[in-house]
VOPADO-139298 format. One record per atom (N, C-alpha, C, CB): residue number from 1; atom name; x, y, z. Coordinates in nm, 3 decimals, always signed. Glycine has a CB too. Example, Ala and Ser with C-alpha at 12.3 -4.5 7.8 and 13.67 -1.06 7.14 Angstrom:
BEGIN
n / atom / xx / yy / zz
1 / N / +1.319 / -0.569 / +0.780
1 / CA / +1.230 / -0.450 / +0.780
1 / C / +1.320 / -0.330 / +0.780
1 / CB / +1.131 / -0.447 / +0.905
2 / N / +1.285 / -0.225 / +0.708
2 / CA / +1.367 / -0.106 / +0.714
2 / C / +1.290 / +0.003 / +0.787
2 / CB / +1.408 / -0.060 / +0.572
END
This chain:
BEGIN
n / atom / xx / yy / zz
1 / N / -2.054 / -2.584 / -3.130
1 / CA / -1.886 / -2.632 / -3.033
1 / C / -1.908 / -2.559 / -2.931
1 / CB / -1.709 / -2.587 / -3.099
2 / N / -1.894 / -2.650 / -2.816
2 / CA / -1.891 / -2.636 / -2.659
2 / C / -1.803 / -2.500 / -2.610
2 / CB / -1.816 / -2.780 / -2.591
3 / N / -1.859 / -2.369 / -2.532
3 / CA / -1.811 / -2.312 / -2.485
3 / C / -1.747 / -2.452 / -2.349
3 / CB / -1.901 / -2.185 / -2.472
4 / N / -1.700 / -2.259 / -2.276
4 / CA / -1.622 / -2.352 / -2.139
4 / C / -1.758 / -2.400 / -2.030
4 / CB / -1.482 / -2.220 / -2.024
5 / N / -1.830 / -2.250 / -2.041
5 / CA / -1.919 / -2.253 / -1.960
5 / C / -2.021 / -2.417 / -1.971
5 / CB / -1.993 / -2.113 / -1.991
6 / N / -2.072 / -2.434 / -2.116
6 / CA / -2.087 / -2.569 / -2.199
6 / C / -2.027 / -2.710 / -2.102
6 / CB / -1.983 / -2.548 / -2.358
7 / N / -1.898 / -2.661 / -2.099
7 / CA / -1.786 / -2.814 / -2.054
7 / C / -1.817 / -2.819 / -1.922
7 / CB / -1.589 / -2.804 / -2.068
8 / N / -1.816 / -2.686 / -1.870
8 / CA / -1.819 / -2.731 / -1.685
8 / C / -1.992 / -2.774 / -1.645
8 / CB / -1.764 / -2.547 / -1.557
9 / N / -2.087 / -2.710 / -1.681
9 / CA / -2.233 / -2.790 / -1.653
9 / C / -2.271 / -2.878 / -1.708
9 / CB / -2.335 / -2.737 / -1.664
10 / N / -2.190 / -2.960 / -1.792
10 / CA / -2.186 / -3.108 / -1.863
10 / C / -2.046 / -3.188 / -1.724
10 / CB / -2.107 / -3.088 / -2.097
11 / N / -1.953 / -3.114 / -1.747
11 / CA / -1.924 / -3.188 / -1.601
11 / C / -1.936 / -3.214 / -1.496
11 / CB / -1.878 / -3.189 / -1.565
12 / N / -2.040 / -3.132 / -1.437
12 / CA / -2.137 / -3.096 / -1.281
12 / C / -2.205 / -3.210 / -1.299
12 / CB / -2.256 / -2.943 / -1.262
13 / N / -2.293 / -3.208 / -1.414
13 / CA / -2.425 / -3.260 / -1.410
13 / C / -2.349 / -3.439 / -1.437
13 / CB / -2.553 / -3.174 / -1.553
14 / N / -2.264 / -3.462 / -1.528
14 / CA / -2.152 / -3.576 / -1.436
14 / C / -2.133 / -3.643 / -1.350
14 / CB / -2.077 / -3.558 / -1.399
15 / N / -2.095 / -3.561 / -1.288
15 / CA / -2.076 / -3.523 / -1.123
15 / C / -2.184 / -3.593 / -1.068
15 / CB / -2.087 / -3.354 / -1.076
16 / N / -2.273 / -3.482 / -1.067
16 / CA / -2.417 / -3.509 / -0.996
16 / C / -2.486 / -3.625 / -1.017
16 / CB / -2.513 / -3.414 / -1.030
17 / N / -2.489 / -3.696 / -1.178
17 / CA / -2.551 / -3.838 / -1.188
17 / C / -2.482 / -3.976 / -1.159
17 / CB / -2.591 / -3.851 / -1.316
18 / N / -2.346 / -3.927 / -1.133
18 / CA / -2.271 / -4.051 / -1.069
18 / C / -2.307 / -4.063 / -0.902
18 / CB / -2.094 / -4.028 / -1.091
19 / N / -2.301 / -3.967 / -0.848
19 / CA / -2.356 / -3.928 / -0.694
19 / C / -2.466 / -3.983 / -0.688
19 / CB / -2.378 / -3.780 / -0.652
20 / N / -2.581 / -3.920 / -0.792
20 / CA / -2.711 / -3.981 / -0.719
20 / C / -2.747 / -4.130 / -0.770
20 / CB / -2.847 / -3.881 / -0.749
21 / N / -2.660 / -4.211 / -0.837
21 / CA / -2.642 / -4.320 / -0.899
21 / C / -2.628 / -4.428 / -0.813
21 / CB / -2.545 / -4.309 / -0.980
22 / N / -2.475 / -4.367 / -0.680
22 / CA / -2.434 / -4.439 / -0.638
22 / C / -2.505 / -4.419 / -0.477
22 / CB / -2.300 / -4.435 / -0.676
23 / N / -2.556 / -4.293 / -0.455
23 / CA / -2.650 / -4.326 / -0.344
23 / C / -2.785 / -4.385 / -0.371
23 / CB / -2.674 / -4.210 / -0.274
24 / N / -2.828 / -4.401 / -0.453
24 / CA / -2.968 / -4.495 / -0.466
24 / C / -2.910 / -4.626 / -0.407
24 / CB / -3.036 / -4.522 / -0.645
25 / N / -2.823 / -4.620 / -0.504
25 / CA / -2.762 / -4.821 / -0.499
25 / C / -2.721 / -4.856 / -0.363
25 / CB / -2.592 / -4.869 / -0.606
26 / N / -2.670 / -4.743 / -0.296
26 / CA / -2.613 / -4.800 / -0.125
26 / C / -2.744 / -4.777 / -0.106
26 / CB / -2.482 / -4.707 / -0.003
27 / N / -2.818 / -4.677 / -0.056
27 / CA / -2.970 / -4.716 / +0.037
27 / C / -3.054 / -4.834 / +0.051
27 / CB / -3.072 / -4.642 / -0.004
28 / N / -3.002 / -4.889 / -0.130
28 / CA / -3.103 / -4.938 / -0.172
28 / C / -3.059 / -5.131 / -0.139
28 / CB / -3.128 / -4.871 / -0.341
29 / N / -2.878 / -5.136 / -0.101
29 / CA / -2.833 / -5.209 / -0.060
29 / C / -2.757 / -5.286 / -0.166
29 / CB / -2.912 / -5.254 / +0.010
30 / N / -2.735 / -5.242 / -0.291
30 / CA / -2.701 / -5.319 / -0.421
30 / C / -2.548 / -5.351 / -0.406
30 / CB / -2.733 / -5.226 / -0.565
31 / N / -2.476 / -5.416 / -0.385
31 / CA / -2.356 / -5.478 / -0.418
31 / C / -2.220 / -5.386 / -0.537
31 / CB / -2.422 / -5.620 / -0.486
32 / N / -2.319 / -5.411 / -0.632
32 / CA / -2.212 / -5.393 / -0.730
32 / C / -2.181 / -5.242 / -0.779
32 / CB / -2.249 / -5.478 / -0.851
33 / N / -2.067 / -5.196 / -0.828
33 / CA / -2.064 / -5.074 / -0.815
33 / C / -2.080 / -4.998 / -0.999
33 / CB / -1.916 / -5.046 / -0.721
34 / N / -2.070 / -4.865 / -0.981
34 / CA / -2.136 / -4.772 / -1.074
34 / C / -1.984 / -4.701 / -1.118
34 / CB / -2.270 / -4.658 / -0.993
35 / N / -2.033 / -4.731 / -1.308
35 / CA / -1.928 / -4.714 / -1.355
35 / C / -1.943 / -4.551 / -1.383
35 / CB / -1.902 / -4.814 / -1.468
36 / N / -1.804 / -4.536 / -1.322
36 / CA / -1.752 / -4.356 / -1.400
36 / C / -1.706 / -4.329 / -1.487
36 / CB / -1.669 / -4.274 / -1.357
37 / N / -1.705 / -4.204 / -1.544
37 / CA / -1.664 / -4.140 / -1.654
37 / C / -1.507 / -4.212 / -1.652
37 / CB / -1.679 / -3.963 / -1.642
38 / N / -1.404 / -4.263 / -1.770
38 / CA / -1.282 / -4.229 / -1.779
38 / C / -1.166 / -4.103 / -1.801
38 / CB / -1.277 / -4.288 / -1.838
39 / N / -1.231 / -4.018 / -1.812
39 / CA / -1.178 / -3.899 / -1.795
39 / C / -1.191 / -3.812 / -1.665
39 / CB / -1.223 / -3.837 / -1.891
40 / N / -1.217 / -3.897 / -1.566
40 / CA / -1.175 / -3.884 / -1.373
40 / C / -1.118 / -3.906 / -1.385
40 / CB / -1.205 / -3.931 / -1.248
41 / N / -1.013 / -3.817 / -1.260
41 / CA / -0.914 / -3.885 / -1.212
41 / C / -0.968 / -3.921 / -1.056
41 / CB / -0.777 / -3.798 / -1.226
42 / N / -0.853 / -4.042 / -1.037
42 / CA / -0.873 / -4.095 / -0.904
42 / C / -0.908 / -4.005 / -0.753
42 / CB / -0.749 / -4.164 / -0.889
43 / N / -0.841 / -3.936 / -0.720
43 / CA / -0.875 / -3.808 / -0.682
43 / C / -1.064 / -3.739 / -0.661
43 / CB / -0.794 / -3.736 / -0.798
44 / N / -1.069 / -3.670 / -0.764
44 / CA / -1.249 / -3.661 / -0.791
44 / C / -1.288 / -3.776 / -0.784
44 / CB / -1.314 / -3.607 / -0.932
45 / N / -1.279 / -3.934 / -0.772
45 / CA / -1.358 / -3.987 / -0.754
45 / C / -1.369 / -4.040 / -0.618
45 / CB / -1.360 / -4.048 / -0.839
46 / N / -1.276 / -4.013 / -0.528
46 / CA / -1.230 / -4.071 / -0.417
46 / C / -1.378 / -3.906 / -0.322
46 / CB / -0.986 / -4.072 / -0.399
47 / N / -1.340 / -3.826 / -0.379
47 / CA / -1.419 / -3.722 / -0.345
47 / C / -1.553 / -3.694 / -0.353
47 / CB / -1.381 / -3.647 / -0.388
48 / N / -1.665 / -3.831 / -0.438
48 / CA / -1.744 / -3.800 / -0.486
48 / C / -1.815 / -3.894 / -0.390
48 / CB / -1.741 / -3.796 / -0.622
49 / N / -1.714 / -4.046 / -0.388
49 / CA / -1.777 / -4.169 / -0.275
49 / C / -1.745 / -4.093 / -0.162
49 / CB / -1.698 / -4.342 / -0.266
50 / N / -1.691 / -4.026 / -0.101
50 / CA / -1.674 / -3.999 / +0.024
50 / C / -1.828 / -3.921 / +0.061
50 / CB / -1.530 / -3.909 / +0.043
51 / N / -1.845 / -3.772 / -0.017
51 / CA / -1.963 / -3.741 / -0.032
51 / C / -2.080 / -3.850 / +0.040
51 / CB / -1.971 / -3.724 / -0.175
52 / N / -2.072 / -3.878 / -0.066
52 / CA / -2.222 / -3.982 / -0.124
52 / C / -2.170 / -4.050 / +0.044
52 / CB / -2.213 / -4.133 / -0.338
53 / N / -2.102 / -4.134 / +0.068
53 / CA / -2.064 / -4.196 / +0.209
53 / C / -2.151 / -4.068 / +0.366
53 / CB / -1.834 / -4.193 / +0.207
54 / N / -2.128 / -3.997 / +0.303
54 / CA / -2.146 / -3.885 / +0.450
54 / C / -2.346 / -3.892 / +0.378
54 / CB / -2.007 / -3.637 / +0.441
55 / N / -2.378 / -3.892 / +0.290
55 / CA / -2.515 / -3.872 / +0.278
55 / C / -2.560 / -3.952 / +0.268
55 / CB / -2.562 / -3.813 / +0.206
56 / N / -2.488 / -4.097 / +0.316
56 / CA / -2.552 / -4.241 / +0.355
56 / C / -2.588 / -4.219 / +0.444
56 / CB / -2.489 / -4.361 / +0.366
57 / N / -2.465 / -4.194 / +0.522
57 / CA / -2.458 / -4.196 / +0.708
57 / C / -2.585 / -4.111 / +0.780
57 / CB / -2.293 / -4.103 / +0.773
58 / N / -2.590 / -3.966 / +0.675
58 / CA / -2.702 / -3.886 / +0.708
58 / C / -2.820 / -3.983 / +0.715
58 / CB / -2.724 / -3.771 / +0.604
59 / N / -2.808 / -4.021 / +0.567
59 / CA / -2.986 / -4.035 / +0.535
59 / C / -3.026 / -4.197 / +0.642
59 / CB / -3.026 / -4.075 / +0.295
60 / N / -2.887 / -4.231 / +0.728
60 / CA / -2.921 / -4.397 / +0.818
60 / C / -2.901 / -4.336 / +0.976
60 / CB / -2.767 / -4.564 / +0.778
61 / N / -2.857 / -4.187 / +0.984
61 / CA / -2.889 / -4.164 / +1.133
61 / C / -3.008 / -4.152 / +1.208
61 / CB / -2.843 / -4.068 / +1.164
62 / N / -2.996 / -4.246 / +1.282
62 / CA / -3.136 / -4.245 / +1.379
62 / C / -3.217 / -4.100 / +1.443
62 / CB / -3.090 / -4.329 / +1.518
63 / N / -3.051 / -3.999 / +1.412
63 / CA / -3.053 / -3.912 / +1.517
63 / C / -3.123 / -3.796 / +1.408
63 / CB / -2.891 / -3.881 / +1.600
64 / N / -3.133 / -3.859 / +1.304
64 / CA / -3.182 / -3.785 / +1.170
64 / C / -3.357 / -3.749 / +1.134
64 / CB / -3.126 / -3.888 / +1.048
65 / N / -3.398 / -3.910 / +1.260
65 / CA / -3.558 / -3.900 / +1.261
65 / C / -3.613 / -3.803 / +1.138
65 / CB / -3.612 / -3.831 / +1.415
66 / N / -3.588 / -3.939 / +1.024
66 / CA / -3.643 / -3.926 / +0.926
66 / C / -3.709 / -4.089 / +0.860
66 / CB / -3.539 / -3.847 / +0.849
67 / N / -3.710 / -4.120 / +0.955
67 / CA / -3.760 / -4.313 / +0.916
67 / C / -3.861 / -4.305 / +0.883
67 / CB / -3.775 / -4.440 / +1.028
68 / N / -4.027 / -4.188 / +0.844
68 / CA / -4.116 / -4.200 / +0.795
68 / C / -4.129 / -4.187 / +0.600
68 / CB / -4.175 / -4.116 / +0.881
69 / N / -4.111 / -4.293 / +0.508
69 / CA / -4.146 / -4.231 / +0.398
69 / C / -4.097 / -4.063 / +0.381
69 / CB / -4.294 / -4.252 / +0.396
70 / N / -4.203 / -4.009 / +0.435
70 / CA / -4.274 / -3.895 / +0.351
70 / C / -4.150 / -3.758 / +0.434
70 / CB / -4.505 / -3.878 / +0.397
71 / N / -4.063 / -3.852 / +0.558
71 / CA / -3.916 / -3.738 / +0.577
71 / C / -3.837 / -3.772 / +0.504
71 / CB / -3.831 / -3.726 / +0.709
72 / N / -3.799 / -3.942 / +0.457
72 / CA / -3.688 / -3.931 / +0.355
72 / C / -3.751 / -3.894 / +0.174
72 / CB / -3.601 / -4.100 / +0.367
73 / N / -3.843 / -3.889 / +0.179
73 / CA / -3.866 / -3.792 / +0.017
73 / C / -3.789 / -3.675 / -0.014
73 / CB / -4.014 / -3.723 / +0.001
74 / N / -3.821 / -3.622 / +0.102
74 / CA / -3.820 / -3.499 / +0.162
74 / C / -3.667 / -3.424 / +0.161
74 / CB / -3.875 / -3.523 / +0.306
75 / N / -3.569 / -3.549 / +0.279
75 / CA / -3.447 / -3.564 / +0.227
75 / C / -3.380 / -3.595 / +0.089
75 / CB / -3.417 / -3.633 / +0.287
76 / N / -3.439 / -3.684 / -0.001
76 / CA / -3.409 / -3.730 / -0.098
76 / C / -3.424 / -3.592 / -0.234
76 / CB / -3.499 / -3.863 / -0.101
77 / N / -3.528 / -3.537 / -0.160
77 / CA / -3.518 / -3.418 / -0.270
77 / C / -3.435 / -3.280 / -0.279
77 / CB / -3.639 / -3.371 / -0.278
78 / N / -3.396 / -3.293 / -0.124
78 / CA / -3.365 / -3.144 / -0.055
78 / C / -3.141 / -3.195 / -0.134
78 / CB / -3.421 / -3.136 / +0.233
79 / N / -3.143 / -3.334 / -0.165
79 / CA / -3.035 / -3.366 / -0.218
79 / C / -2.976 / -3.355 / -0.403
79 / CB / -3.043 / -3.489 / -0.166
80 / N / -3.113 / -3.366 / -0.370
80 / CA / -3.111 / -3.410 / -0.535
80 / C / -3.188 / -3.313 / -0.668
80 / CB / -3.196 / -3.563 / -0.538
81 / N / -3.206 / -3.144 / -0.561
81 / CA / -3.267 / -3.080 / -0.674
81 / C / -3.200 / -3.031 / -0.773
81 / CB / -3.333 / -2.991 / -0.642
END
């Protein structure tokens, strides 16, 4: 039987996995949608998509000066630790 802590960890891992996939698809230019768990409400989905949008904007922002591959890898490692 899962405890409340186990459920919270599973839920957080689901959110992180969805956001990671969505982010990677966006920066690679894929047009198709990423499936999300059916038990999520629309507000949670919107909040995750908004957060991913902010990360994508930061990733492509020329002021961030992360155009080189090592800088982009460091940026991704910082996000997805």
